[in-house]
C-alpha positions as CSV (number, residue, x, y, z in Angstrom):
1,M,116.4,113.3,76.2
2,Y,116.9,116.8,74.2
3,A,118.6,120.3,74.7
4,I,119.3,123.2,72.5
5,T,122.8,123.0,71.7
6,I,125.1,125.3,69.7
7,P,127.4,123.3,67.3
8,E,129.1,126.6,65.9
9,P,128.4,129.9,67.7
10,G,126.4,132.5,65.9
11,G,122.8,133.9,65.7
12,P,119.8,132.8,66.6
13,E,119.6,130.6,63.8
14,A,123.1,128.6,66.1
15,L,120.8,127.0,68.4
16,V,120.1,123.1,67.5
17,W,117.4,121.7,69.4
18,A,119.4,117.8,69.5
19,E,119.3,114.5,71.4
20,V,122.0,115.1,74.0
21,P,123.3,112.2,76.8
22,D,121.1,111.2,79.5
23,L,122.0,112.9,83.0
24,V,122.9,110.8,86.0
25,P,123.2,113.6,89.6
26,G,126.2,113.1,91.8
27,E,126.9,113.7,94.8
28,G,124.3,117.0,96.7
29,E,122.7,116.9,93.3
30,V,119.0,116.5,92.5
31,L,117.4,115.4,88.2
32,V,114.7,118.1,87.5
33,E,112.9,117.3,84.8
34,V,112.2,120.6,83.0
35,V,108.9,121.8,82.4
36,A,110.1,125.3,81.5
37,S,113.4,127.5,81.2
38,A,114.1,131.3,80.5
39,V,116.3,133.5,78.0
40,N,118.8,135.8,80.0
41,R,121.3,138.0,78.3
42,A,124.3,135.9,79.1
43,D,122.1,133.1,76.8
44,L,123.1,135.5,73.7
45,L,126.0,135.8,74.6
46,Q,127.3,132.1,74.7
47,R,125.4,131.2,71.6
48,Q,127.1,134.2,70.1
49,G,130.6,132.4,71.7
50,F,131.3,135.6,73.8
51,Y,130.5,134.3,77.5
52,D,131.3,129.9,77.9
53,P,129.9,128.1,80.8
54,P,132.3,127.6,84.0
55,P,134.4,125.1,83.8
56,G,132.4,121.8,84.8
57,S,128.8,123.2,84.1
58,S,126.7,121.9,81.4
59,P,128.0,123.1,78.0
60,Y,124.0,124.0,77.2
61,P,122.4,127.6,77.5
62,G,120.2,128.2,80.2
63,L,120.4,129.9,84.0
64,E,117.3,129.0,85.3
65,C,113.9,126.5,85.2
66,A,111.2,125.0,86.3
67,G,110.5,121.5,87.0
68,R,110.2,118.5,89.4
69,I,112.2,116.2,90.7
70,T,113.0,113.0,89.1
71,A,116.2,111.3,91.1
72,L,117.9,112.3,94.0
73,G,121.9,112.1,94.2
74,P,123.9,110.7,97.3
75,G,124.3,113.1,100.3
76,V,120.3,114.6,99.1
77,A,118.1,115.7,102.6
78,G,115.0,117.8,102.5
79,W,113.4,117.1,98.5
80,A,112.0,114.4,97.4
81,V,111.3,112.6,94.1
82,G,108.3,114.5,92.4
83,D,108.6,118.0,93.9
84,E,107.9,121.0,92.1
85,V,110.9,123.1,91.7
86,C,112.6,125.9,90.1
87,A,116.4,126.2,90.0
88,L,119.8,129.1,89.6
89,L,121.8,127.2,87.5
90,A,125.3,127.3,86.2
91,G,123.4,126.5,82.6
92,G,121.5,123.7,80.9
93,G,118.6,124.5,81.2
94,Y,117.4,124.6,77.7
95,A,116.8,120.9,77.6
96,E,114.2,118.7,79.2
97,K,116.0,117.5,81.7
98,V,119.2,119.2,84.2
99,V,121.4,118.4,87.0
100,V,121.1,121.2,90.4
101,P,122.7,121.4,93.3
102,A,120.7,120.8,96.0
103,G,121.2,123.9,97.5
104,Q,120.4,125.9,94.0
105,L,116.6,124.6,94.3
106,L,113.5,126.3,95.2
107,P,110.3,125.6,96.2
108,V,107.8,126.6,93.7
109,P,106.0,130.1,95.2
110,E,102.8,130.3,96.5
111,G,100.6,131.1,93.7
112,V,102.7,130.9,91.1
113,D,102.6,127.9,88.4
114,L,105.4,125.8,87.8
115,A,106.4,127.0,84.2
116,T,106.4,130.8,85.1
117,A,108.1,129.9,88.4
118,A,111.0,129.4,85.3
119,A,111.0,133.4,85.5
120,L,111.8,134.1,88.7
121,P,115.2,131.7,90.2
122,E,117.9,134.6,87.9
123,V,116.6,137.8,88.3
124,A,115.6,137.6,92.5
125,C,118.9,136.2,93.3
126,T,120.7,138.8,91.0
127,V,118.5,141.6,92.4
128,W,118.4,140.4,95.9
129,S,122.0,139.6,95.9
130,N,123.3,142.7,94.5
131,I,121.3,145.7,95.7
132,F,120.8,144.3,99.2
133,M,123.1,142.0,100.0
134,I,125.7,144.1,98.0
135,A,124.7,148.0,98.9
136,H,122.7,147.7,101.0
137,L,119.6,149.5,100.0
138,R,117.9,150.9,102.7
139,P,113.8,152.0,103.9
140,G,113.7,155.4,102.0
141,E,116.7,155.5,99.8
142,T,116.4,156.7,95.9
143,L,117.2,153.4,93.7
144,L,117.9,154.2,90.3
145,V,117.5,151.4,87.9
146,H,118.6,150.8,84.2
147,G,117.1,149.1,82.2
148,G,113.4,149.0,83.9
149,A,111.3,146.9,82.1
150,S,114.2,144.5,81.8
151,G,113.2,140.8,83.5
152,I,116.1,142.0,85.8
153,G,114.6,146.2,86.0
154,T,111.3,144.3,87.0
155,M,112.4,142.7,89.9
156,A,114.5,145.2,91.2
157,I,111.4,147.7,90.9
158,Q,109.0,145.7,92.9
159,L,111.5,143.8,95.5
160,A,112.8,147.8,96.2
161,K,109.5,149.0,96.8
162,A,108.7,146.2,98.7
163,V,111.4,147.7,101.2
164,G,110.3,151.5,101.4
165,A,112.3,152.6,98.5
166,R,111.7,155.2,96.0
167,V,112.3,153.9,92.2
168,A,113.7,156.0,89.1
169,V,113.9,154.1,86.3
170,T,115.2,154.2,83.1
171,A,113.6,152.3,79.5
172,G,113.0,153.2,76.1
173,G,110.3,154.8,75.3
174,P,106.6,155.7,77.0
175,E,104.8,152.2,76.5
176,K,108.0,150.3,78.3
177,L,108.4,153.5,81.0
178,A,104.1,153.5,81.6
179,R,104.3,149.5,82.7
180,C,107.4,150.1,85.0
181,A,105.2,153.1,86.8
182,E,102.4,149.9,87.0
183,L,104.9,147.8,89.1
184,G,105.7,151.0,91.3
185,A,108.8,153.1,89.7
186,D,108.4,156.7,90.8
187,I,110.3,158.8,88.3
188,L,110.3,157.3,84.9
189,I,113.0,158.5,82.6
190,D,113.1,157.9,79.0
191,Y,116.9,157.4,78.0
192,R,116.3,157.7,74.4
193,E,114.8,161.4,74.9
194,Q,115.8,162.6,78.1
195,D,119.2,162.3,80.4
196,F,119.1,160.6,83.4
197,V,121.7,162.6,85.4
198,E,119.6,165.8,84.8
199,E,116.0,163.7,85.5
200,L,117.5,162.1,88.7
201,A,118.7,165.3,89.7
202,K,115.5,167.1,89.3
203,A,113.2,164.2,91.1
204,T,115.7,164.1,93.9
205,D,116.3,168.0,95.2
206,G,119.6,167.1,93.8
207,A,120.6,164.2,95.6
208,G,120.8,161.3,93.5
209,A,120.6,158.2,94.3
210,D,121.6,156.2,96.6
211,V,121.8,152.8,94.6
212,I,122.9,152.4,91.1
213,L,122.0,148.6,89.7
214,D,123.4,149.3,85.7
215,I,123.4,147.2,83.1
216,V,125.3,149.2,80.4
217,G,129.0,149.1,81.9
218,A,131.6,151.9,80.8
219,K,129.2,154.0,78.3
220,Y,127.3,155.1,82.0
221,L,129.8,154.7,84.1
222,E,131.1,158.6,84.3
223,R,127.9,160.0,84.4
224,N,126.6,157.4,86.6
225,V,129.5,158.1,89.0
226,K,127.6,162.1,89.0
227,A,124.0,160.6,89.4
228,L,125.3,159.3,93.0
229,A,124.1,160.6,96.2
230,V,126.7,161.4,99.1
231,N,127.6,157.6,100.4
232,G,126.5,156.0,96.7
233,R,126.8,152.4,95.9
234,L,126.8,151.9,92.0
235,V,126.9,148.4,90.9
236,V,127.2,147.0,88.0
237,I,126.1,143.9,86.9
238,G,126.1,143.9,82.6
239,L,129.0,145.9,80.2
240,Q,126.0,146.4,77.1
241,G,127.7,149.6,76.9
242,G,131.2,148.3,76.7
243,V,133.9,147.0,79.2
244,K,136.8,149.9,79.8
245,G,135.3,153.4,81.1
246,E,137.3,156.6,82.7
247,L,136.2,157.0,86.3
248,N,137.1,160.1,88.3
249,L,138.5,159.1,91.1
250,G,137.9,162.7,92.7
251,A,134.2,162.7,92.0
252,L,134.0,159.5,94.0
253,L,136.1,160.5,96.6
254,A,133.9,163.7,97.2
255,K,130.7,161.3,97.2
256,R,132.1,159.0,99.4
257,A,130.7,156.4,96.8
258,A,131.5,152.9,96.1
259,V,131.3,151.4,92.1
260,M,131.2,147.6,92.4
261,A,130.9,144.9,89.9
262,T,129.5,141.4,90.0
263,T,128.4,138.5,88.4
264,L,126.4,135.3,89.6
265,R,127.3,132.9,87.0
266,S,130.4,131.6,87.9
267,R,130.1,132.3,92.1
268,P,131.2,128.9,93.9
269,A,128.5,126.6,95.0
270,A,128.5,127.7,98.2
271,E,128.0,131.1,97.8
272,K,125.4,130.5,95.3
273,A,123.4,128.1,98.1
274,A,123.4,131.4,100.4
275,I,121.8,134.0,97.9
276,V,119.3,131.2,96.9
277,A,118.6,130.7,100.9
278,A,118.3,134.3,101.8
279,V,116.1,134.6,98.7
280,R,113.8,132.2,99.6
281,E,113.7,133.9,103.2
282,H,113.2,137.3,102.3
283,V,111.9,137.6,98.5
284,W,109.6,134.7,98.5
285,P,106.9,135.2,101.1
286,L,106.9,138.7,99.5
287,I,105.6,136.5,96.2
288,G,103.4,134.2,97.9
289,A,101.9,137.1,99.0
290,G,101.5,138.9,96.0
291,T,103.5,142.1,96.6
292,V,105.9,140.4,93.7
293,R,105.0,138.9,91.4
294,P,106.7,137.5,88.1
295,V,106.4,139.7,85.0
296,V,106.5,137.4,81.3
297,D,106.3,138.6,78.4
298,R,105.4,135.9,76.1
299,S,106.6,132.2,76.0
300,V,107.7,129.9,72.9
301,P,108.0,126.5,72.7
302,M,112.0,125.6,73.9
303,P,113.1,124.1,70.5
304,D,112.1,127.4,68.8
305,A,114.7,128.9,71.3
306,A,115.9,131.2,68.4
307,E,112.6,133.4,68.5
308,G,113.3,134.2,72.6
309,H,116.3,135.0,71.5
310,R,115.6,137.2,68.7
311,A,113.0,138.8,71.1
312,L,115.0,139.9,73.5
313,E,117.4,141.1,71.2
314,D,114.6,142.8,69.3
315,G,114.3,144.2,72.8
316,G,110.6,145.3,72.8
317,H,109.8,142.8,75.2
318,V,108.8,143.4,78.8
319,G,110.0,141.4,81.8
320,K,111.0,137.6,80.6
321,V,110.8,135.1,77.5
322,L,110.1,132.1,78.4
323,L,111.2,128.7,76.8
324,L,108.6,125.8,76.9
325,V,109.6,122.0,77.1
326,P,107.1,120.3,74.6
327,G,104.4,117.5,76.4
328,A,106.2,118.8,79.3
């Protein structure tokens, strides 16, 4: 089989489509013939040598995929050879085949084609686990999403609106903000031209956001705390703006607020399976009904994964960038 390998860390040109050993599913695993994967920020970090895969997982990048089951390992029930699926992965999605724990499989949602389904597992699991399972966003509350035009952001807007929340987003420029508005965002903040703390205060009569989903990290920490409402919850899922910041505990105490930071990739298989099950129960029906939909910016052939990485690094995309396996 072929996969995207990284012989040496570096720029997008470090991604090499090469022949690699075939895979055999183990206990509780299935073998999936990949039709498509999607590009995530973690893949860029892995390519640069800053984010190694968890121990025992595939060395190839790719945190999600869609395809068809071609073999079942011992102890797998509820799935059959030929089933069309998408999957949450710890790695290995940039390949013709990948081994997946059965608990991390999802059926392709009704109304979504197989390749497009590759855009769903990582964002759906990230958003549902953080905004709903951890931060407990409730109807009528205000959610602030940083990076509203990203894959995570486009899913967060739709899911929050589906449960009756008010959504504020930050994004770079009027075109991206317009796309966020199309998805349901109520408060649009251009982070290049506006201060999100001030704009959010204006839009909420000074109340702030009940939940903030943050991909920036240290650079936004102080301002995020200022933007929180009383009893607010800040969830940090990315560190694009640095890893070390100063936290005003007095401000946090005064608001009875909480700061949480999570990752998905390194969680134990049992935790991932619980998240996947929750997504299947709560998110998949919304997608099947057309209330929530995957947002795909573009698709490129998987051997040209470098092009997909450049698209994410350039920052001009809205939603997900897909990688399509040739001939699949």
